C-alpha positions as CSV (number, residue, x, y, z in Angstrom):
1,M,-37.2,-64.6,3.5
2,A,-37.2,-68.0,2.0
3,F,-34.4,-70.4,2.7
4,E,-35.6,-73.4,0.7
5,E,-32.4,-73.8,-1.3
6,E,-30.2,-73.7,1.7
7,Q,-32.4,-76.1,3.6
8,R,-32.3,-78.5,0.6
9,I,-28.5,-78.3,0.5
10,F,-28.3,-79.0,4.2
11,D,-30.9,-81.8,4.1
12,D,-29.1,-83.5,1.2
13,F,-25.7,-83.1,2.9
14,V,-26.9,-84.6,6.2
15,R,-28.7,-87.5,4.5
16,N,-25.5,-88.2,2.4
17,K,-23.5,-88.4,5.6
18,G,-26.0,-90.9,7.0
19,L,-27.2,-88.6,9.7
20,K,-30.8,-87.7,10.6
21,H,-32.1,-84.2,10.2
22,S,-33.4,-83.5,13.6
23,G,-35.8,-80.7,14.6
24,Q,-32.9,-79.2,16.7
25,R,-30.6,-79.0,13.6
26,R,-33.4,-77.4,11.6
27,D,-34.0,-74.8,14.4
28,I,-30.2,-74.0,14.4
29,L,-30.1,-73.8,10.6
30,L,-33.1,-71.5,10.3
31,T,-31.9,-69.3,13.2
32,F,-28.5,-69.0,11.6
33,L,-29.9,-68.3,8.1
34,K,-32.3,-65.6,9.4
35,T,-29.4,-63.8,11.3
36,E,-27.4,-61.8,8.8
37,K,-24.6,-61.3,11.3
38,H,-21.1,-62.8,12.0
39,L,-22.1,-65.0,15.0
40,T,-20.1,-66.9,17.5
41,A,-21.4,-70.3,18.5
42,D,-22.5,-68.9,21.9
43,E,-24.4,-66.0,20.2
44,L,-26.2,-68.5,18.0
45,H,-26.9,-70.7,21.0
46,R,-28.5,-67.8,22.8
47,L,-30.7,-66.9,19.8
48,V,-31.8,-70.5,19.0
49,K,-32.7,-71.1,22.7
50,K,-35.5,-68.6,22.3
51,R,-36.9,-70.9,19.6
52,N,-36.1,-74.2,21.3
53,P,-34.9,-74.0,25.0
54,A,-33.8,-77.7,24.9
55,I,-30.9,-77.1,22.5
56,G,-27.5,-77.5,24.0
57,T,-24.3,-75.7,23.2
58,A,-22.7,-78.9,21.9
59,T,-25.5,-79.4,19.4
60,V,-24.9,-75.8,18.1
61,Y,-21.2,-76.5,17.6
62,R,-21.8,-79.8,15.8
63,T,-24.4,-78.2,13.6
64,L,-22.1,-75.3,12.7
65,R,-19.4,-77.8,11.7
66,L,-21.9,-79.5,9.4
67,L,-23.0,-76.1,8.0
68,G,-19.4,-75.4,7.2
69,E,-18.8,-78.8,5.6
70,S,-21.9,-78.4,3.5
71,G,-20.7,-75.0,2.1
72,L,-23.4,-72.9,3.8
73,C,-21.1,-71.1,6.1
74,R,-17.5,-70.5,7.0
75,E,-15.7,-70.1,10.2
76,F,-13.2,-67.3,10.6
77,R,-11.2,-65.8,13.5
78,L,-10.3,-62.1,14.0
79,D,-7.6,-60.7,16.3
80,D,-9.7,-61.5,19.4
81,G,-9.4,-65.2,18.6
82,A,-13.1,-65.9,18.8
83,A,-14.5,-68.2,16.1
84,R,-17.2,-66.5,14.1
85,Y,-19.5,-67.9,11.5
86,E,-20.8,-66.2,8.4
87,H,-23.1,-67.1,5.6
88,L,-21.3,-68.4,2.6
89,Y,-23.9,-69.7,0.2
90,G,-25.2,-67.0,-2.2
91,H,-23.0,-64.4,-0.7
92,E,-20.3,-62.7,-2.8
93,H,-16.7,-62.4,-1.7
94,H,-16.1,-59.5,0.7
95,D,-13.6,-58.1,3.1
96,H,-14.1,-56.8,6.7
97,L,-13.7,-53.6,8.5
98,V,-13.4,-54.4,12.2
99,C,-13.9,-51.8,15.0
100,K,-11.4,-52.4,17.8
101,S,-13.6,-50.5,20.2
102,C,-17.1,-52.0,19.8
103,G,-16.2,-55.1,17.8
104,N,-18.6,-54.2,14.9
105,L,-17.8,-55.9,11.6
106,E,-18.7,-54.3,8.4
107,E,-18.6,-56.2,5.1
108,V,-17.0,-54.2,2.2
109,V,-16.4,-54.9,-1.4
110,D,-14.1,-52.8,-3.6
111,P,-13.4,-53.9,-7.2
112,K,-10.2,-51.7,-7.3
113,I,-8.7,-53.5,-4.3
114,E,-9.6,-56.9,-5.7
115,K,-7.9,-55.9,-9.0
116,L,-4.8,-54.7,-7.1
117,Q,-4.6,-58.1,-5.3
118,E,-4.9,-60.0,-8.6
119,D,-2.2,-57.8,-10.2
120,L,0.1,-58.3,-7.3
121,A,-0.3,-62.0,-7.4
122,K,0.3,-62.0,-11.2
123,K,3.4,-59.9,-10.9
124,H,4.9,-62.5,-8.5
125,G,3.7,-65.5,-10.6
126,F,1.3,-66.5,-7.8
127,K,-2.0,-68.2,-8.4
128,I,-4.6,-67.1,-5.8
129,S,-6.8,-69.8,-4.4
130,S,-8.5,-67.6,-1.7
131,H,-7.8,-64.6,0.4
132,K,-9.2,-62.5,3.2
133,M,-8.6,-59.0,4.2
134,E,-9.5,-57.5,7.6
135,I,-8.9,-53.9,8.3
136,Y,-8.8,-52.9,12.0
137,G,-9.6,-49.5,13.4
138,I,-12.3,-47.4,15.1
139,C,-15.7,-47.1,13.5
140,R,-17.5,-43.7,13.0
141,K,-19.9,-44.4,15.8
142,C,-17.1,-45.0,18.4
143,R,-15.1,-42.0,17.2
144,N,-18.1,-39.7,17.8
């Protein structure tokens, strides 16, 4: 997988903020981009330490904030309150199915649901700027 576009966006963003693009930030960026998962900062820290044991938790948090500001990821919180980060750049809008037993998150897209949401907003004279939908339950694996 090539992440040249995301790296360019991040490099430009960091440079425009007057910050240096350190090797640690690059390691965090690449680890995040290679992990197609909804990660907490601690999970990302554990993964990136395999690549660079010198990286501290605070550096991961600061880099995630920069990734969010640059438009490459977004932070979201589920019912458990933990902040998670997901890829944003190049990813289409989606909703989440969340297992209350194992914590698994599944990304789902359904054009009919999106249309219903648009119709509902229109009916009430509401202009949507963004939305998120999370459905909580028990996944197939945990039910079996």
